[in-house]
N, C-alpha and C positions, 0 to 999 in steps of 0.2 A: 630457870636460867644457869647453862653451864659458865662458870667464872671464865675459863679460858676461850670458849667458843661462842658465847650468847645462846641467845635462844634457838632451838632447833625449829623448823618451820612447821612441824606438827604442832608445837606449843603455842603458836602465835594465832590470835583471833581479831579479826577487825575490830576497831575501837580502842584496842591496847595503845596506851600512850606512855612516855616517860620524857622528862625535862633534864636538860643539863643546862647550868648556868656558868657564865665565866666574865668577870670583870676586867676590862681591857684596861691594861695598864700602859705606861711609858714604855717600860720594858718590850712590851708586846709589839708595839709600833715601831720601834727602833729594829728590833730583830726581824719582823715582818718586812721592813723597808731594806734591810739587808738581803734576807733569803729571796725576795721578789725581785727585788731590783726597781721596785715602784718608789722613787723619791719625790713623787708629787710634792709640791711644797704645801699643799693644802693638808698633808698629813704631818709635815715636820719643821714649817716654819709659821709659828704664831703671829709675826708681823704681817707676812704675805695673807695669812688665812683669815688675819681680820678684815681685810678688804674685799673677801669674798659674800656672797650670799649666805653662808653659814656663820660668819661673825665669829671665827675661831678655828681651832684645828678640828679634824675630823679623823676617824681612824679609818684605814683600808676598806672598802667594802668587801672585798674577798677573805680579810681578816677576820671581819664579823661573821661572815658567811660559814667560816670554818668552826663556829661554834655548833652548826647544825651536824658537820661531820663527826664532832666530839659526840652529840648526842646519839647520833646513830651507831657509831664503832663502841661506844662506851655504856650505852644504856638499852637501847631498842633499834633494832634487834641484837645488837652487842658485838663483843670482839668476834672476829672471823667475818663479819660483814663487808662486802665488797660494796661501794658506794659507785653506782653506774651513771648516775647523772640527775641534774636538777634545772628548773628553769627558775631564776632569781627575779626579784623584784623589791628595790630597794624604797622603802616610802618616808625614810627619816634618818638623819645622821647619828652616828654614834661618835661620841667624845670620849677622850682619854678618862677613864674612871667610872664609865657607864658600864651597867652589868647586863648582858645580852642573856637572855633567856629562850633556849631554843626547845621547843615541844615538838616531838615527834609521835605520830598516830598512825596505826596501821590503817590503811584505806582499802587495800585488795590485797588478797593471798592467790598466788599462781604455783601451787604446790608442783605442778607438772615442771615447770621450770626452775622450781626452787627459787623464785623470786617473791619479793614483797613490794607493794607499792605503798608510800607513805606520804601525808600530807605533813608539812612544817610551817610552824609560825614561830617568829622571832618576837619577843617583845623587849624594850629597853626601859632599864629602870635608871634613870639620870643619878649621876653621882651627887650627893649632898653637898652644898656650898658652905 
């Protein structure tokens, strides 16, 4: 892997994988709220969030999904990669203090287009009380 440009397409193989982990902090939520304009009370108001099905505040879905982008840009294929698209499915909430682990795996190589198809899986490790 080239530190500045990531892996060259010729160096990638189906099955290669890498993981990036990020603990979602209060600051992340506040900054994402500001950057995105998404000020939904479920993210920023504990009193309101307690009345919802989640029984407490949760991080923005797109904030937690951004951990996937970090895995792609920083690990595999790495710097220089352009993220073209993805379908997301959120299965559980991420709460402040939880750690999201995004694992990306090379599924298919399309060398003629200089593209790679990846599978992604995120797991959440709850914050310790």
